ROVOVEX-969512 format. One record per residue (C-alpha): residue number from 1; residue in one letter; x, y, z. Coordinates in steps of 0.5 Angstrom, whole numbers, plus 2048, in hexadecimal, padded with zeros to 3 digits. Each point is the difference from the previous one (the first is absolute). Layout:
N
<NUM "A" <X Y Z>>,
...
END
This chain:
74
<1 "M" <8B4 7FE 833>>,
<2 "I" <803 7FA 805>>,
<3 "S" <7FD 7F9 800>>,
<4 "C" <7FD 7FD 806>>,
<5 "R" <806 7FB 800>>,
<6 "D" <804 806 800>>,
<7 "I" <7FC 802 807>>,
<8 "S" <802 7FA 803>>,
<9 "R" <807 800 7FE>>,
<10 "L" <801 808 803>>,
<11 "V" <7FB 800 806>>,
<12 "T" <806 7FF 805>>,
<13 "D" <804 805 7FC>>,
<14 "F" <7FA 805 800>>,
<15 "G" <7FF 7FF 808>>,
<16 "E" <807 801 801>>,
<17 "G" <800 806 7FC>>,
<18 "A" <805 7FE 7FB>>,
<19 "L" <7FD 801 7FA>>,
<20 "G" <801 806 7FC>>,
<21 "F" <7FB 806 7FE>>,
<22 "M" <7FE 7FD 7FA>>,
<23 "A" <7FF 7F9 802>>,
<24 "R" <7FC 803 807>>,
<25 "V" <7FC 804 7FB>>,
<26 "Q" <7FE 7FA 7FC>>,
<27 "F" <7FF 7FB 806>>,
<28 "R" <7FB 805 803>>,
<29 "L" <7FD 801 7F9>>,
<30 "H" <7FF 7F8 7FF>>,
<31 "L" <7FD 800 807>>,
<32 "L" <7FB 805 7FF>>,
<33 "F" <7FD 7FB 7FA>>,
<34 "C" <801 7F9 803>>,
<35 "P" <7FD 7FF 806>>,
<36 "D" <803 7F9 801>>,
<37 "C" <807 803 800>>,
<38 "K" <7FE 805 805>>,
<39 "R" <7FD 7FB 804>>,
<40 "H" <807 7FC 7FF>>,
<41 "V" <804 806 802>>,
<42 "E" <7FC 801 806>>,
<43 "K" <800 7F9 803>>,
<44 "I" <808 800 7FF>>,
<45 "G" <800 807 804>>,
<46 "M" <7FC 7FD 805>>,
<47 "M" <804 7FA 801>>,
<48 "T" <806 804 800>>,
<49 "R" <7FE 804 806>>,
<50 "S" <7FD 7FA 803>>,
<51 "L" <807 7FD 800>>,
<52 "G" <804 806 802>>,
<53 "S" <7FC 800 806>>,
<54 "L" <802 7F9 802>>,
<55 "P" <805 7FF 806>>,
<56 "D" <807 7FE 7FF>>,
<57 "D" <802 7F9 800>>,
<58 "E" <802 800 807>>,
<59 "E" <7FA 803 803>>,
<60 "F" <7FC 7FA 7FD>>,
<61 "P" <7FE 7FA 805>>,
<62 "P" <804 7FB 800>>,
<63 "H" <7FB 7FB 7FE>>,
<64 "L" <800 803 7FA>>,
<65 "N" <807 7FF 7FE>>,
<66 "P" <7FF 7FA 7FC>>,
<67 "V" <7FB 804 7FC>>,
<68 "L" <805 806 7FF>>,
<69 "E" <805 7FB 7FD>>,
<70 "T" <7FC 7FD 7FB>>,
<71 "L" <7FE 806 7FD>>,
<72 "K" <807 802 800>>,
<73 "E" <802 7FA 7FC>>,
<74 "E" <7FB 802 7FB>>,
END
């Protein structure tokens, strides 16, 4: 069985479909018994979908360019 720490480490690979069969089974099994990890994975998925719907940099209003530059530096 994988741990909560493993879930945090593997959540991106899981979302991208990059886990092997047994790792996916263990990941999903852990989520069945751990509401905290299930909530974490759901939040990451929601964030990923939200970020994916943002327009390209060029489409942002010019007054937001300083904000974008600051984010890129981090």
